[in-house]
mmCIF file as Biopython writes it, N, C-alpha, C and O atoms, coordinates in Angstrom:
data_model
#
loop_
_atom_site.group_PDB
_atom_site.id
_atom_site.type_symbol
_atom_site.label_atom_id
_atom_site.label_alt_id
_atom_site.label_comp_id
_atom_site.label_asym_id
_atom_site.label_entity_id
_atom_site.label_seq_id
_atom_site.pdbx_PDB_ins_code
_atom_site.Cartn_x
_atom_site.Cartn_y
_atom_site.Cartn_z
_atom_site.occupancy
_atom_site.B_iso_or_equiv
_atom_site.auth_seq_id
_atom_site.auth_asym_id
_atom_site.pdbx_PDB_model_num
ATOM 1   N N  . MET A ? 1  ? 54.141  102.624 91.645 1.0 0.0 1  A 1 
ATOM 2   C CA . MET A ? 1  ? 55.150  102.406 92.473 1.0 0.0 1  A 1 
ATOM 3   C C  . MET A ? 1  ? 56.398  101.212 92.453 1.0 0.0 1  A 1 
ATOM 4   O O  . MET A ? 1  ? 57.192  101.147 93.391 1.0 0.0 1  A 1 
ATOM 5   N N  . SER A ? 2  ? 56.479  100.219 91.200 1.0 0.0 2  A 1 
ATOM 6   C CA . SER A ? 2  ? 57.820  99.604  90.920 1.0 0.0 2  A 1 
ATOM 7   C C  . SER A ? 2  ? 58.543  101.077 90.380 1.0 0.0 2  A 1 
ATOM 8   O O  . SER A ? 2  ? 59.580  101.516 90.877 1.0 0.0 2  A 1 
ATOM 9   N N  . ILE A ? 3  ? 58.016  101.546 89.604 1.0 0.0 3  A 1 
ATOM 10  C CA . ILE A ? 3  ? 58.912  102.371 88.815 1.0 0.0 3  A 1 
ATOM 11  C C  . ILE A ? 3  ? 59.487  103.317 89.834 1.0 0.0 3  A 1 
ATOM 12  O O  . ILE A ? 3  ? 60.691  103.503 89.656 1.0 0.0 3  A 1 
ATOM 13  N N  . MET A ? 4  ? 58.906  104.042 90.969 1.0 0.0 4  A 1 
ATOM 14  C CA . MET A ? 4  ? 59.536  104.908 92.143 1.0 0.0 4  A 1 
ATOM 15  C C  . MET A ? 4  ? 60.280  103.669 92.766 1.0 0.0 4  A 1 
ATOM 16  O O  . MET A ? 4  ? 61.268  104.189 93.283 1.0 0.0 4  A 1 
ATOM 17  N N  . ASN A ? 5  ? 60.323  102.794 92.917 1.0 0.0 5  A 1 
ATOM 18  C CA . ASN A ? 5  ? 61.359  101.987 93.628 1.0 0.0 5  A 1 
ATOM 19  C C  . ASN A ? 5  ? 62.614  101.632 92.786 1.0 0.0 5  A 1 
ATOM 20  O O  . ASN A ? 5  ? 63.630  101.279 93.384 1.0 0.0 5  A 1 
ATOM 21  N N  . LEU A ? 6  ? 62.597  101.724 91.108 1.0 0.0 6  A 1 
ATOM 22  C CA . LEU A ? 6  ? 63.258  101.425 90.280 1.0 0.0 6  A 1 
ATOM 23  C C  . LEU A ? 6  ? 64.181  103.002 90.455 1.0 0.0 6  A 1 
ATOM 24  O O  . LEU A ? 6  ? 65.412  102.982 90.472 1.0 0.0 6  A 1 
ATOM 25  N N  . LEU A ? 7  ? 63.658  103.867 90.535 1.0 0.0 7  A 1 
ATOM 26  C CA . LEU A ? 7  ? 64.193  105.379 90.409 1.0 0.0 7  A 1 
ATOM 27  C C  . LEU A ? 7  ? 64.999  105.309 91.606 1.0 0.0 7  A 1 
ATOM 28  O O  . LEU A ? 7  ? 66.119  105.770 91.384 1.0 0.0 7  A 1 
ATOM 29  N N  . SER A ? 8  ? 64.880  104.991 92.536 1.0 0.0 8  A 1 
ATOM 30  C CA . SER A ? 8  ? 65.193  105.372 94.175 1.0 0.0 8  A 1 
ATOM 31  C C  . SER A ? 8  ? 66.384  104.342 94.075 1.0 0.0 8  A 1 
ATOM 32  O O  . SER A ? 8  ? 67.389  104.828 94.592 1.0 0.0 8  A 1 
ATOM 33  N N  . ILE A ? 9  ? 66.591  103.069 93.571 1.0 0.0 9  A 1 
ATOM 34  C CA . ILE A ? 9  ? 67.637  102.261 93.214 1.0 0.0 9  A 1 
ATOM 35  C C  . ILE A ? 9  ? 68.560  102.616 92.614 1.0 0.0 9  A 1 
ATOM 36  O O  . ILE A ? 9  ? 69.723  102.609 93.018 1.0 0.0 9  A 1 
ATOM 37  N N  . THR A ? 10 ? 68.059  103.079 91.270 1.0 0.0 10 A 1 
ATOM 38  C CA . THR A ? 10 ? 69.222  103.745 90.715 1.0 0.0 10 A 1 
ATOM 39  C C  . THR A ? 10 ? 69.545  104.794 91.470 1.0 0.0 10 A 1 
ATOM 40  O O  . THR A ? 10 ? 70.563  104.675 92.153 1.0 0.0 10 A 1 
ATOM 41  N N  . LEU A ? 11 ? 68.869  105.913 91.534 1.0 0.0 11 A 1 
ATOM 42  C CA . LEU A ? 11 ? 69.686  107.152 92.385 1.0 0.0 11 A 1 
ATOM 43  C C  . LEU A ? 11 ? 70.432  106.654 93.596 1.0 0.0 11 A 1 
ATOM 44  O O  . LEU A ? 11 ? 70.949  107.563 94.245 1.0 0.0 11 A 1 
ATOM 45  N N  . ILE A ? 12 ? 70.608  105.492 94.042 1.0 0.0 12 A 1 
ATOM 46  C CA . ILE A ? 12 ? 71.257  104.962 95.427 1.0 0.0 12 A 1 
ATOM 47  C C  . ILE A ? 12 ? 72.607  104.817 94.854 1.0 0.0 12 A 1 
ATOM 48  O O  . ILE A ? 12 ? 73.648  105.365 95.215 1.0 0.0 12 A 1 
ATOM 49  N N  . ALA A ? 13 ? 72.372  103.864 93.761 1.0 0.0 13 A 1 
ATOM 50  C CA . ALA A ? 13 ? 73.487  103.127 93.147 1.0 0.0 13 A 1 
ATOM 51  C C  . ALA A ? 13 ? 74.519  104.427 92.290 1.0 0.0 13 A 1 
ATOM 52  O O  . ALA A ? 13 ? 75.749  104.430 92.336 1.0 0.0 13 A 1 
ATOM 53  N N  . LEU A ? 14 ? 73.675  105.458 91.544 1.0 0.0 14 A 1 
ATOM 54  C CA . LEU A ? 14 ? 74.709  106.356 91.410 1.0 0.0 14 A 1 
ATOM 55  C C  . LEU A ? 14 ? 75.337  107.148 92.307 1.0 0.0 14 A 1 
ATOM 56  O O  . LEU A ? 14 ? 76.446  107.565 91.971 1.0 0.0 14 A 1 
ATOM 57  N N  . ILE A ? 15 ? 74.877  107.487 93.446 1.0 0.0 15 A 1 
ATOM 58  C CA . ILE A ? 15 ? 75.167  108.166 94.373 1.0 0.0 15 A 1 
ATOM 59  C C  . ILE A ? 15 ? 76.553  107.109 94.823 1.0 0.0 15 A 1 
ATOM 60  O O  . ILE A ? 15 ? 77.692  107.475 94.536 1.0 0.0 15 A 1 
ATOM 61  N N  . LEU A ? 16 ? 76.350  106.031 95.412 1.0 0.0 16 A 1 
ATOM 62  C CA . LEU A ? 16 ? 77.384  104.971 95.795 1.0 0.0 16 A 1 
ATOM 63  C C  . LEU A ? 16 ? 78.263  104.933 94.904 1.0 0.0 16 A 1 
ATOM 64  O O  . LEU A ? 16 ? 79.415  105.004 95.332 1.0 0.0 16 A 1 
ATOM 65  N N  . GLY A ? 17 ? 78.078  104.805 93.294 1.0 0.0 17 A 1 
ATOM 66  C CA . GLY A ? 17 ? 79.170  104.874 92.334 1.0 0.0 17 A 1 
ATOM 67  C C  . GLY A ? 17 ? 80.004  105.962 92.353 1.0 0.0 17 A 1 
ATOM 68  O O  . GLY A ? 17 ? 81.208  105.785 92.542 1.0 0.0 17 A 1 
ATOM 69  N N  . ALA A ? 18 ? 79.448  107.315 92.149 1.0 0.0 18 A 1 
ATOM 70  C CA . ALA A ? 18 ? 80.055  108.482 92.546 1.0 0.0 18 A 1 
ATOM 71  C C  . ALA A ? 18 ? 81.076  108.874 93.750 1.0 0.0 18 A 1 
ATOM 72  O O  . ALA A ? 18 ? 82.104  109.538 93.623 1.0 0.0 18 A 1 
ATOM 73  N N  . ALA A ? 19 ? 80.518  108.269 95.037 1.0 0.0 19 A 1 
ATOM 74  C CA . ALA A ? 19 ? 81.277  108.186 96.082 1.0 0.0 19 A 1 
ATOM 75  C C  . ALA A ? 19 ? 82.560  107.205 96.284 1.0 0.0 19 A 1 
ATOM 76  O O  . ALA A ? 19 ? 83.501  107.343 97.067 1.0 0.0 19 A 1 
ATOM 77  N N  . LEU A ? 20 ? 82.244  105.899 95.086 1.0 0.0 20 A 1 
ATOM 78  C CA . LEU A ? 20 ? 83.348  105.199 95.105 1.0 0.0 20 A 1 
ATOM 79  C C  . LEU A ? 20 ? 84.292  105.575 94.095 1.0 0.0 20 A 1 
ATOM 80  O O  . LEU A ? 20 ? 85.460  105.218 94.251 1.0 0.0 20 A 1 
ATOM 81  N N  . ALA A ? 21 ? 83.974  106.232 93.097 1.0 0.0 21 A 1 
ATOM 82  C CA . ALA A ? 21 ? 84.870  106.957 92.465 1.0 0.0 21 A 1 
ATOM 83  C C  . ALA A ? 21 ? 85.466  107.937 92.775 1.0 0.0 21 A 1 
ATOM 84  O O  . ALA A ? 21 ? 86.535  108.117 92.191 1.0 0.0 21 A 1 
ATOM 85  N N  . LEU A ? 22 ? 85.080  108.834 93.681 1.0 0.0 22 A 1 
ATOM 86  C CA . LEU A ? 22 ? 85.755  110.041 94.182 1.0 0.0 22 A 1 
ATOM 87  C C  . LEU A ? 22 ? 86.887  109.421 95.864 1.0 0.0 22 A 1 
ATOM 88  O O  . LEU A ? 22 ? 87.635  110.025 96.633 1.0 0.0 22 A 1 
ATOM 89  N N  . PHE A ? 23 ? 86.536  108.317 95.780 1.0 0.0 23 A 1 
ATOM 90  C CA . PHE A ? 23 ? 87.427  107.614 97.194 1.0 0.0 23 A 1 
ATOM 91  C C  . PHE A ? 23 ? 88.373  107.327 96.193 1.0 0.0 23 A 1 
ATOM 92  O O  . PHE A ? 23 ? 89.494  107.790 96.404 1.0 0.0 23 A 1 
ATOM 93  N N  . LEU A ? 24 ? 88.222  106.726 95.229 1.0 0.0 24 A 1 
ATOM 94  C CA . LEU A ? 24 ? 89.498  105.833 94.373 1.0 0.0 24 A 1 
ATOM 95  C C  . LEU A ? 24 ? 90.310  106.902 93.539 1.0 0.0 24 A 1 
ATOM 96  O O  . LEU A ? 24 ? 91.419  106.623 93.081 1.0 0.0 24 A 1 
ATOM 97  N N  . GLY A ? 25 ? 89.751  108.062 93.371 1.0 0.0 25 A 1 
ATOM 98  C CA . GLY A ? 25 ? 90.283  108.872 92.677 1.0 0.0 25 A 1 
ATOM 99  C C  . GLY A ? 25 ? 91.338  109.336 93.780 1.0 0.0 25 A 1 
ATOM 100 O O  . GLY A ? 25 ? 92.546  109.129 93.668 1.0 0.0 25 A 1 
ATOM 101 N N  . VAL A ? 26 ? 90.640  110.102 95.048 1.0 0.0 26 A 1 
ATOM 102 C CA . VAL A ? 26 ? 91.201  110.744 95.673 1.0 0.0 26 A 1 
ATOM 103 C C  . VAL A ? 26 ? 92.644  109.980 96.591 1.0 0.0 26 A 1 
ATOM 104 O O  . VAL A ? 26 ? 93.577  110.549 97.158 1.0 0.0 26 A 1 
ATOM 105 N N  . ARG A ? 27 ? 92.365  108.597 96.452 1.0 0.0 27 A 1 
ATOM 106 C CA . ARG A ? 27 ? 93.543  107.849 97.092 1.0 0.0 27 A 1 
ATOM 107 C C  . ARG A ? 27 ? 94.581  107.396 95.980 1.0 0.0 27 A 1 
ATOM 108 O O  . ARG A ? 27 ? 95.690  106.948 96.272 1.0 0.0 27 A 1 
ATOM 109 N N  . SER A ? 28 ? 94.236  107.515 94.995 1.0 0.0 28 A 1 
ATOM 110 C CA . SER A ? 28 ? 95.571  107.421 93.862 1.0 0.0 28 A 1 
ATOM 111 C C  . SER A ? 28 ? 96.176  108.452 93.714 1.0 0.0 28 A 1 
ATOM 112 O O  . SER A ? 28 ? 97.342  108.296 93.352 1.0 0.0 28 A 1 
ATOM 113 N N  . VAL A ? 29 ? 95.664  110.003 93.925 1.0 0.0 29 A 1 
ATOM 114 C CA . VAL A ? 29 ? 96.283  111.156 93.998 1.0 0.0 29 A 1 
ATOM 115 C C  . VAL A ? 29 ? 97.421  111.012 95.216 1.0 0.0 29 A 1 
ATOM 116 O O  . VAL A ? 29 ? 98.627  111.255 95.173 1.0 0.0 29 A 1 
ATOM 117 N N  . ALA A ? 30 ? 96.792  110.643 96.052 1.0 0.0 30 A 1 
ATOM 118 C CA . ALA A ? 30 ? 97.374  110.366 97.574 1.0 0.0 30 A 1 
ATOM 119 C C  . ALA A ? 30 ? 98.168  109.771 97.211 1.0 0.0 30 A 1 
ATOM 120 O O  . ALA A ? 30 ? 99.208  110.423 97.122 1.0 0.0 30 A 1 
ATOM 121 N N  . ALA A ? 31 ? 98.284  108.420 96.816 1.0 0.0 31 A 1 
ATOM 122 C CA . ALA A ? 31 ? 99.556  107.584 96.372 1.0 0.0 31 A 1 
ATOM 123 C C  . ALA A ? 31 ? 100.521 107.979 95.272 1.0 0.0 31 A 1 
ATOM 124 O O  . ALA A ? 31 ? 101.666 107.533 95.190 1.0 0.0 31 A 1 
ATOM 125 N N  . GLN A ? 32 ? 99.918  108.945 94.338 1.0 0.0 32 A 1 
ATOM 126 C CA . GLN A ? 32 ? 100.922 109.628 93.590 1.0 0.0 32 A 1 
ATOM 127 C C  . GLN A ? 32 ? 102.001 110.673 94.402 1.0 0.0 32 A 1 
ATOM 128 O O  . GLN A ? 32 ? 103.223 110.776 94.293 1.0 0.0 32 A 1 
ATOM 129 N N  . ALA A ? 33 ? 101.041 111.393 95.249 1.0 0.0 33 A 1 
ATOM 130 C CA . ALA A ? 33 ? 101.903 112.301 96.199 1.0 0.0 33 A 1 
ATOM 131 C C  . ALA A ? 33 ? 102.619 111.600 96.572 1.0 0.0 33 A 1 
ATOM 132 O O  . ALA A ? 33 ? 103.677 111.870 96.004 1.0 0.0 33 A 1 
ATOM 133 N N  . SER A ? 34 ? 102.776 110.668 97.321 1.0 0.0 34 A 1 
ATOM 134 C CA . SER A ? 34 ? 103.718 110.389 98.362 1.0 0.0 34 A 1 
ATOM 135 C C  . SER A ? 34 ? 104.531 109.280 98.222 1.0 0.0 34 A 1 
ATOM 136 O O  . SER A ? 34 ? 105.296 108.821 99.071 1.0 0.0 34 A 1 
ATOM 137 N N  . SER A ? 35 ? 104.199 108.636 96.441 1.0 0.0 35 A 1 
ATOM 138 C CA . SER A ? 35 ? 105.416 108.020 95.947 1.0 0.0 35 A 1 
ATOM 139 C C  . SER A ? 35 ? 106.295 108.882 94.999 1.0 0.0 35 A 1 
ATOM 140 O O  . SER A ? 35 ? 107.425 108.572 94.620 1.0 0.0 35 A 1 
ATOM 141 N N  . ALA A ? 36 ? 105.471 110.242 94.604 1.0 0.0 36 A 1 
ATOM 142 C CA . ALA A ? 36 ? 106.562 111.143 93.795 1.0 0.0 36 A 1 
ATOM 143 C C  . ALA A ? 36 ? 106.450 112.360 94.386 1.0 0.0 36 A 1 
ATOM 144 O O  . ALA A ? 36 ? 105.783 113.259 93.874 1.0 0.0 36 A 1 
ATOM 145 N N  . PRO A ? 37 ? 107.096 112.493 95.522 1.0 0.0 37 A 1 
ATOM 146 C CA . PRO A ? 37 ? 106.955 114.096 95.998 1.0 0.0 37 A 1 
ATOM 147 C C  . PRO A ? 37 ? 107.317 115.411 94.887 1.0 0.0 37 A 1 
ATOM 148 O O  . PRO A ? 37 ? 106.939 116.474 95.378 1.0 0.0 37 A 1 
ATOM 149 N N  . LEU A ? 38 ? 107.807 115.542 93.836 1.0 0.0 38 A 1 
ATOM 150 C CA . LEU A ? 38 ? 107.930 116.310 92.984 1.0 0.0 38 A 1 
ATOM 151 C C  . LEU A ? 38 ? 106.721 116.380 92.400 1.0 0.0 38 A 1 
ATOM 152 O O  . LEU A ? 38 ? 106.433 117.538 92.098 1.0 0.0 38 A 1 
ATOM 153 N N  . ALA A ? 39 ? 105.589 115.272 92.022 1.0 0.0 39 A 1 
ATOM 154 C CA . ALA A ? 39 ? 104.643 115.545 91.375 1.0 0.0 39 A 1 
ATOM 155 C C  . ALA A ? 39 ? 103.059 116.181 92.605 1.0 0.0 39 A 1 
ATOM 156 O O  . ALA A ? 39 ? 101.857 116.178 92.339 1.0 0.0 39 A 1 
ATOM 157 N N  . ALA A ? 40 ? 103.583 116.517 93.546 1.0 0.0 40 A 1 
ATOM 158 C CA . ALA A ? 40 ? 102.594 116.790 94.337 1.0 0.0 40 A 1 
ATOM 159 C C  . ALA A ? 40 ? 101.791 118.309 93.942 1.0 0.0 40 A 1 
ATOM 160 O O  . ALA A ? 40 ? 100.619 118.640 93.759 1.0 0.0 40 A 1 
ATOM 161 N N  . PRO A ? 41 ? 102.699 118.786 93.931 1.0 0.0 41 A 1 
ATOM 162 C CA . PRO A ? 41 ? 102.102 120.571 93.314 1.0 0.0 41 A 1 
ATOM 163 C C  . PRO A ? 41 ? 101.534 120.249 91.755 1.0 0.0 41 A 1 
ATOM 164 O O  . PRO A ? 41 ? 100.767 121.129 91.362 1.0 0.0 41 A 1 
ATOM 165 N N  . GLN A ? 42 ? 101.745 119.253 90.881 1.0 0.0 42 A 1 
ATOM 166 C CA . GLN A ? 42 ? 101.020 118.942 89.948 1.0 0.0 42 A 1 
ATOM 167 C C  . GLN A ? 42 ? 99.523  118.334 90.108 1.0 0.0 42 A 1 
ATOM 168 O O  . GLN A ? 42 ? 98.491  118.737 89.572 1.0 0.0 42 A 1 
ATOM 169 N N  . ALA A ? 43 ? 99.674  117.422 90.857 1.0 0.0 43 A 1 
ATOM 170 C CA . ALA A ? 43 ? 98.116  116.888 91.627 1.0 0.0 43 A 1 
ATOM 171 C C  . ALA A ? 43 ? 97.551  117.694 91.887 1.0 0.0 43 A 1 
ATOM 172 O O  . ALA A ? 43 ? 96.367  117.738 91.551 1.0 0.0 43 A 1 
ATOM 173 N N  . ILE A ? 44 ? 98.137  118.702 92.606 1.0 0.0 44 A 1 
ATOM 174 C CA . ILE A ? 44 ? 97.119  119.726 93.441 1.0 0.0 44 A 1 
ATOM 175 C C  . ILE A ? 44 ? 96.508  120.618 92.547 1.0 0.0 44 A 1 
ATOM 176 O O  . ILE A ? 44 ? 95.294  120.781 92.671 1.0 0.0 44 A 1 
ATOM 177 N N  . ALA A ? 45 ? 97.153  121.269 91.609 1.0 0.0 45 A 1 
ATOM 178 C CA . ALA A ? 45 ? 97.007  121.617 90.666 1.0 0.0 45 A 1 
ATOM 179 C C  . ALA A ? 45 ? 95.903  121.279 89.589 1.0 0.0 45 A 1 
ATOM 180 O O  . ALA A ? 45 ? 95.137  121.961 88.908 1.0 0.0 45 A 1 
ATOM 181 N N  . ALA A ? 46 ? 96.117  120.120 89.710 1.0 0.0 46 A 1 
ATOM 182 C CA . ALA A ? 46 ? 94.958  119.339 88.311 1.0 0.0 46 A 1 
ATOM 183 C C  . ALA A ? 46 ? 93.565  119.036 89.145 1.0 0.0 46 A 1 
ATOM 184 O O  . ALA A ? 46 ? 92.796  118.291 88.537 1.0 0.0 46 A 1 
ATOM 185 N N  . LEU A ? 47 ? 93.096  119.512 90.496 1.0 0.0 47 A 1 
ATOM 186 C CA . LEU A ? 47 ? 92.408  119.201 91.474 1.0 0.0 47 A 1 
ATOM 187 C C  . LEU A ? 47 ? 91.642  120.751 91.070 1.0 0.0 47 A 1 
ATOM 188 O O  . LEU A ? 47 ? 90.701  121.169 91.745 1.0 0.0 47 A 1 
#
């Protein structure tokens, strides 16, 4: 039972970490695009 709890906590932490990384990545790309309009096509192509 404790192993299942540990696995579920680990899974939730991984999902939250991935969501946070995705959010920060999108926000940084948006910030770069707004600060440098010429870099926007490159940022879109990088996605």
